[in-house]
C-alpha positions, 0 to 999 in steps of 0.5 A, a space after each residue: 199385135 192387132 192390126 188396124 186400118 187407118 187413113 191419114 190426111 195430110 195438110 194442104 201446102 196453102 195452109 202451112 205458111 213457111 212450114 210445108 216441109 215441117 208439117 209433111 215431116 211430122 205427118 209422115 213420121 206419125 204414119 211410119 210409127 203407126 205402121 211400126 205398131 202394126 197398123 195398116 196406113 193409107 195416106 191421102 192429100 186433103 183434096 184427094 181424100 174428098 175427091 176419091 170419097 175414101 172413108 174409114 173407121 179411123 183417121 188421123 189428119 192435119 186437115 184445114 180445108 173447109 170441104 175436107 173438114 165438112 167431110 170428116 165431120 160427116 164421117 165422125 157423125 157416122 161413128 168414125 174416130 177422127 184425130 184431131 176431130 174436125 170439130 176441134 179443128 174448127 174450135 181452133 179458128 180464132 173466134 171460137 178459140 177465143 170465146 171458148 178459152 175465156 168461157 172455160 176459164 183458161 187464162 187469156 189476154 183481154 180480147 174483143 170480137 168485132 165485125 170488120 165493118 165497125 170501128 174499134 172503140 176500146 182503149 186497148 193499145 198496143 194490141 193484136 188484130 187477127 182474122 177471126 174467121 179462119 187460121 192464119 194463112 198469110 202474114 197480113 192475117 195477124 197484125 200488131 198495132 200501137 194505135 187506133 189508125 193502125 187498127 183501122 188500116 188492118 180492118 180496112 184490109 180485112 174488109 177488102 179481103 172479105 174477112 167478116 170478123 176480127 179478134 183483137 187481143 191486148 198485147 202482153 209484155 213478157 217472155 214468149 213461150 211456145 209449147 207442144 203436147 199430146 194428150 193421153 201421153 207424158 209428152 209436153 215440150 216447151 221452148 223460147 222461139 226465135 224469129 229466125 227459126 220455127 216461125 211462120 211470120 217472124 212476129 215473135 220479135 215484137 216480145 224480144 229476146 226472152 229474159 228467162 222469167 221463172 214460171 211454174 212448168 206444171 202450171 203451163 202444162 195444166 192450162 195447155 191440157 185444159 185448153 186442149 180438152 176444151 177445144 177438143 184437140 188432143 194433138 196440140 201446140 200453142 203460145 203463152 206469154 209469162 209476165 214479169 211476175 210469172 203469170 201465165 196466159 195462153 195467147 194462141 192454140 193450134 190443132 196439130 202443129 209441126 212439132 219441128 223442134 221435137 219431131 222424133 219424140 212427138 211422132 212416137 207419142 202422137 202414134 201412141 195417142 192415136 193407137 190407144 184411142 183405136 184400141 179403146 174404140 175397139 173395146 167398146 164394140 
């Protein structure tokens, strides 16, 4: 079996709200599985990776820090294989994610991108107000609102925290579903979340207990893979709402989530995805 040298970059704790242990667990699981495949794996924390100037032809990462992402982009531009791509990670920031999903026809809620120094004039209540310039890091970065005054309070809070842009999504009634996938493998997993487990901020309670509305699972996988392709994140997770008539709309998409409910299987498949991409890269040389 060929031996490949690979660098792994873990996610900074500040970017894993309420999921530090889960994010670390899937990262370490993937490293272990790559070693079982014969790879030599060297691991770094985000800031350590940048500070020491490490580089490699192959990198797997859960990065979120802006400096780390900039460093990864430069290595990608020089020809390194990076999974997930730093460019894909940036695509999963709320504003570009929303714009790309809508532009490419991935089913998504009615959405608006606005400057936080503007008033929200659309009649779209209830709705979700989300910071548009980064991934959510604290509970206040994603807020539910039932009227104009609540929206204005959230936008004022964003301004006070120097958040320049917000994304506002219509609230969708129906069953909330979380899903995980790994492109290039047969792995796809979905479940009904509970605010008591596997939740960053407990916002799942807004949709209430799932009713088990029938839906087409193959259609969910198709839309999820479509989003992963559009955003350039082969290791992904997200959230979807199933309406009363079974219509599916993806409301969120994440680069490399914790896979907490399915870590053992997911870790094997993520390692397989990375390993196969390394082999493909080697064959092109």
